[in-house]
Every structure is written in structure tokens, then in C-alpha cells.
C-alpha positions as CSV (number, residue, x, y, z in Angstrom):
1,M,0.0,0.0,-0.1
2,V,1.7,3.2,-1.0
3,N,2.6,5.6,1.9
4,A,-0.1,8.1,2.7
5,H,2.5,10.6,4.0
6,I,4.1,11.4,1.0
7,D,4.4,15.3,0.4
8,F,4.6,15.5,-2.8
9,G,5.3,19.9,-1.8
10,Y,2.1,21.5,-3.9
11,P,1.2,24.6,-2.2
12,W,-0.4,24.9,0.8
13,W,-3.1,27.0,-0.5
14,L,-4.5,24.0,-2.9
15,S,-5.5,21.7,0.2
16,Y,-6.1,24.3,3.0
17,G,-6.5,27.8,1.6
18,H,-10.1,27.7,1.7
19,V,-9.5,28.1,5.7
20,V,-8.6,31.5,5.3
21,V,-11.9,32.7,4.3
22,F,-13.8,29.9,6.3
23,V,-12.3,30.3,9.9
24,P,-13.2,34.3,9.9
25,A,-16.6,34.1,7.8
26,L,-17.8,31.8,10.7
27,A,-16.9,33.3,12.8
28,L,-18.6,37.3,11.7
29,L,-21.6,34.9,10.7
30,L,-22.0,33.6,14.0
31,L,-21.5,37.3,15.6
32,A,-23.9,38.4,13.2
33,L,-26.8,36.2,14.2
34,A,-25.9,36.8,18.1
35,R,-26.6,41.0,17.6
36,R,-29.4,40.7,14.8
37,W,-27.1,42.6,12.1
38,G,-28.3,43.4,9.2
39,R,-29.8,40.7,6.5
40,G,-27.6,41.6,4.0
41,A,-24.4,41.1,6.3
42,I,-25.7,37.9,7.3
43,V,-26.4,36.9,4.1
44,L,-22.9,37.9,3.1
45,F,-20.9,35.6,5.3
46,A,-23.2,33.0,5.1
47,V,-22.5,32.8,1.4
48,L,-18.2,33.1,2.6
49,V,-19.5,30.1,5.0
50,L,-21.1,27.7,2.4
51,W,-19.0,28.8,-0.3
52,S,-15.1,28.1,1.4
53,G,-16.7,25.1,3.7
54,V,-17.5,23.3,0.2
55,S,-14.7,24.3,-1.7
56,L,-12.6,23.3,2.0
57,F,-14.4,19.6,1.5
58,M,-13.7,19.5,-2.3
59,S,-10.2,20.2,-2.2
60,K,-9.1,17.7,0.5
61,F,-11.6,14.8,-0.5
62,L,-12.1,15.4,-4.6
63,F,-8.9,16.8,-5.5
64,N,-6.7,16.1,-2.9
65,I,-3.4,17.0,-4.9
66,N,-1.2,15.5,-1.9
67,S,-2.1,11.9,-2.4
68,V,-1.6,9.4,-4.6
69,P,-4.7,9.1,-7.3
70,P,-5.7,6.1,-9.3
71,L,-5.0,5.8,-12.7
72,P,-7.6,7.4,-14.3
73,T,-8.1,4.9,-16.6
74,A,-7.7,1.0,-16.3
75,N,-7.0,0.9,-20.4
76,F,-3.6,2.6,-20.0
77,F,-0.7,-0.2,-20.5
78,R,-2.9,-2.9,-19.8
79,E,-0.3,-5.8,-20.7
80,G,1.7,-4.0,-17.3
81,K,5.3,-5.3,-18.6
82,G,8.1,-2.8,-20.0
83,R,9.6,0.5,-19.6
84,V,7.5,3.7,-18.9
85,L,8.4,7.1,-19.2
86,D,7.0,9.7,-16.9
87,I,7.2,12.9,-19.0
88,G,7.6,16.4,-16.2
89,A,7.7,14.1,-13.2
90,G,7.7,16.4,-10.5
91,T,7.8,15.5,-7.1
92,G,6.5,11.8,-8.2
93,R,3.2,11.9,-8.0
94,S,2.3,10.5,-11.5
95,S,5.7,8.3,-11.1
96,I,4.0,6.8,-8.1
97,M,0.3,6.7,-9.6
98,V,1.5,4.5,-12.7
99,L,3.8,2.0,-10.4
100,A,1.9,1.6,-7.8
101,A,-1.2,0.3,-10.3
102,R,1.5,-1.8,-12.8
103,P,3.8,-3.4,-10.3
104,Q,5.6,-5.3,-13.4
105,A,6.1,-1.7,-14.8
106,T,9.4,-0.3,-14.8
107,L,9.6,3.5,-14.6
108,V,11.3,6.5,-15.9
109,A,10.8,9.8,-14.1
110,S,12.1,12.3,-16.4
111,D,12.0,16.5,-15.2
112,L,13.8,19.4,-16.6
113,F,14.2,20.0,-12.6
114,G,14.3,23.8,-13.2
115,Q,13.5,26.9,-11.8
116,S,9.9,26.3,-12.4
117,F,10.2,23.5,-10.1
118,E,10.9,25.6,-6.6
119,E,8.3,27.8,-8.3
120,H,5.6,25.0,-8.4
121,F,7.0,22.9,-5.2
122,G,8.6,25.3,-3.2
123,P,12.6,25.4,-1.6
124,G,14.1,22.6,-0.1
125,Q,16.3,19.5,-0.6
126,S,17.3,19.1,-4.5
127,P,14.7,18.3,-6.9
128,Q,16.1,15.0,-7.5
129,E,16.8,14.4,-4.3
130,R,13.0,14.8,-3.5
131,L,11.6,13.0,-6.2
132,L,14.1,9.8,-4.9
133,A,12.8,10.5,-1.1
134,N,9.0,10.1,-2.2
135,L,9.9,7.4,-4.3
136,K,11.3,5.1,-1.1
137,L,8.5,6.7,0.6
138,A,5.7,4.4,-1.9
139,G,8.7,1.4,-1.6
140,V,8.8,1.8,-5.9
141,D,12.4,2.9,-6.2
142,N,13.8,-0.1,-6.8
143,R,11.6,0.2,-10.4
144,A,12.4,3.4,-10.9
145,T,14.9,5.5,-12.3
146,I,15.9,9.7,-12.3
147,E,16.4,11.2,-15.6
148,T,17.3,15.5,-15.8
149,A,14.9,16.3,-19.1
150,D,13.4,18.8,-21.2
151,M,10.0,17.6,-22.3
152,R,10.5,19.6,-25.8
153,Q,13.7,17.6,-27.0
154,L,13.9,14.1,-25.1
155,P,17.6,12.7,-24.4
156,F,16.4,8.8,-25.2
157,P,16.7,6.7,-28.3
158,S,13.4,6.5,-30.5
159,A,11.1,3.8,-29.3
160,S,12.5,3.4,-26.5
161,F,9.7,2.8,-24.2
162,D,6.6,0.6,-24.1
163,A,4.5,3.3,-22.3
164,V,4.7,7.6,-21.8
165,V,2.5,9.1,-19.1
166,S,2.6,13.2,-18.3
167,A,0.1,14.6,-15.6
168,Y,-0.3,18.6,-15.5
169,A,3.3,19.2,-17.2
170,V,2.6,19.2,-21.0
171,D,0.2,22.2,-20.0
172,H,2.5,24.1,-18.3
173,V,4.5,25.3,-21.6
174,N,2.7,27.4,-23.9
175,R,1.2,26.0,-27.3
176,E,4.2,24.9,-29.3
177,G,6.0,23.6,-26.7
178,S,3.0,21.8,-26.0
179,A,3.1,20.8,-29.4
180,K,6.7,19.7,-29.2
181,A,5.9,18.0,-26.4
182,L,3.7,15.6,-27.6
183,A,5.8,14.8,-30.6
184,E,8.2,13.8,-29.2
185,A,6.0,11.6,-26.5
186,L,5.3,9.3,-30.2
187,R,8.7,9.5,-30.9
188,V,9.8,7.9,-27.9
189,V,7.1,5.4,-27.3
190,K,6.9,1.7,-29.3
191,P,4.4,1.6,-32.3
192,G,1.1,0.5,-30.4
193,G,2.7,2.2,-27.1
194,D,0.0,3.8,-24.7
195,F,0.4,7.7,-24.1
196,L,-1.7,8.8,-21.3
197,L,-1.7,12.7,-21.2
198,I,-3.5,14.2,-18.1
199,L,-4.0,18.0,-17.8
200,I,-5.8,20.6,-15.3
201,S,-8.9,21.1,-17.0
202,N,-10.9,24.6,-16.1
203,D,-14.2,23.3,-15.2
204,R,-17.3,24.1,-13.0
205,W,-15.3,22.3,-10.0
206,A,-12.1,24.4,-10.6
207,K,-14.3,27.7,-11.1
208,F,-16.2,26.9,-8.3
209,A,-13.2,26.1,-5.3
210,Y,-10.2,28.5,-7.1
211,G,-11.6,30.5,-9.8
212,P,-9.0,31.6,-12.3
213,M,-5.9,30.1,-10.0
214,L,-5.9,26.5,-11.4
215,T,-5.5,27.4,-15.6
216,H,-2.4,26.2,-16.7
217,G,-3.3,25.2,-20.6
218,G,-7.1,23.6,-18.9
219,I,-8.5,26.8,-21.2
220,R,-7.3,24.9,-24.3
221,G,-10.1,22.2,-23.9
222,A,-10.0,19.1,-25.1
223,A,-10.4,19.3,-28.9
224,W,-7.7,21.4,-28.5
225,W,-5.6,19.0,-27.4
226,T,-7.2,16.0,-29.4
227,A,-5.9,18.0,-32.0
228,R,-2.6,18.2,-31.1
229,L,-2.7,14.8,-29.8
230,Q,-3.9,13.7,-34.0
231,E,-1.4,16.3,-35.6
232,A,1.4,14.3,-33.8
233,G,0.7,11.2,-34.6
234,F,-1.5,9.7,-32.2
235,Q,-4.4,8.2,-32.7
236,V,-6.9,9.1,-28.9
237,L,-8.8,6.0,-28.1
238,E,-10.6,7.5,-25.3
239,Q,-11.3,11.0,-23.6
240,G,-12.5,11.6,-19.9
241,T,-12.7,13.6,-16.6
242,Q,-12.4,13.9,-13.2
243,P,-12.8,16.9,-11.3
244,I,-10.3,19.7,-12.3
245,T,-8.8,16.8,-14.3
246,L,-9.0,16.1,-18.0
247,Y,-7.6,13.3,-19.2
248,L,-6.8,11.3,-22.7
249,L,-5.7,8.2,-24.0
250,A,-3.3,7.8,-26.9
251,R,-1.5,5.4,-29.1
252,R,1.3,5.4,-31.5
253,P,-0.5,3.4,-34.6
254,L,1.5,0.0,-35.5
């Protein structure tokens, strides 16, 4: 079982930011009720309590960014044996997701580990040390290696992986960079190999809980990503959504 105490280093406000609104809004609502303030003030504080309370519940139990998620689709890499590449592995959330679901697979966790790493995950140990520590906590470090790589120009031979995954990474770069990353994913995966692309979706859940703070490339939409995958040479097999998440399962033709 994957260790539940792994810290993936995402900013505190993704999980607990709504507490900053919920606690004072609740205190003000109780005070307004006790002192019989005007109806407008009571309604305002009640709305803030409701919004922040529901958003807090969603962030902890629907999104839970600091937990290891299940694979969004059981159809990804069903054979489960072989070598997987994680593009933009970050602190290891998607790498652990795949290794936990496919216990006979090995994985290369790749990331540029540059300035953007600290911007997203905060300061601390070196990026590679933080990723390795999480792989060890999950008990999958014996099946994983770490490589420094730019997703737009991967240093791996063509057709050298049985499957590729990328979660919340390709949508960090601009449109040209996204197209290059998808083309590189096609190049390094074997013919018949799967590519699981997981993206931030600017859906009703994200809009309700976070407003404009979680856009990433989600504003591009499923149709845009499907078209880019097809332009790269993939066949898109499946598309689906989870709260604040869009995933597309694609395959390199034989």
C-alpha cells in the first residue's frame, strides 16, 4: 500500500487555502446572528461560509493533490510489463500512480528540474532528492530511475519505451512547446505503445473552488488537445474527466 504521508510539495493553498476564508467568515456569521446585524451582512457571511466550506471539502476529498491518485483509466498500459516514461514527473505523484497500478513495470521519471520546479513545489532539498525520497516512501524506488530531461527535446532513443505518461506538465508550457512535447512523446514510445496525457481542466469544479488560479493549459480544452495529439501522429482512444482533470489516452499506430 502506498504511504499516505508522502508530501508532494504542492502549495498549501491548494489543500487548505479555503480555511483562511472559512474561519473568519464563520466567526462573523455567528457574531452577526448573535447581535442581529442586518440581513445583508448575514447573507454575505453565510455565502462565504458555504462557498469556503464546500471548496475545502472538495480540495481535500475530491482533488486531494497531495495524495497518490488512481489511474484515471484502466485501459492505459494494460499489459503492465515493460518500461514507462513519465514526462514532467515533478515530485513523483504520477510516477508513483503508474508504478502502484502496474507492479511489473519499471519507470523513468524525467523532469527538467529547473527554476520552475521550485516555483511549483517550493524550496528544500534538490528536486532529484525530493523525487527520490517520495519514490522510497512509496516503496517503488527499486523500479524507478530519475533523468534530467526537457520534454521538448527528450534525450532518449526513438521507440525506447513501452508507454508514456505525463500529468499536469505539458500544459505548463506554451502552445508551441506543448506540440513539441507531444511529438517527442510519439518519438520515444514504441509502435502500439500508449500515451496517457493528464491535464488541468478549467471545469466547473475548478471555477467554483479556485476561480482563475488553476488555468494551466486547461483553457485550451479537450478538442485542442485531441487535435494536437492527432497532429503529432497519435490515435486518440479515450477521453474522460475527473474533478479539475482532463485525461486523454492515445496510442502510437503500429
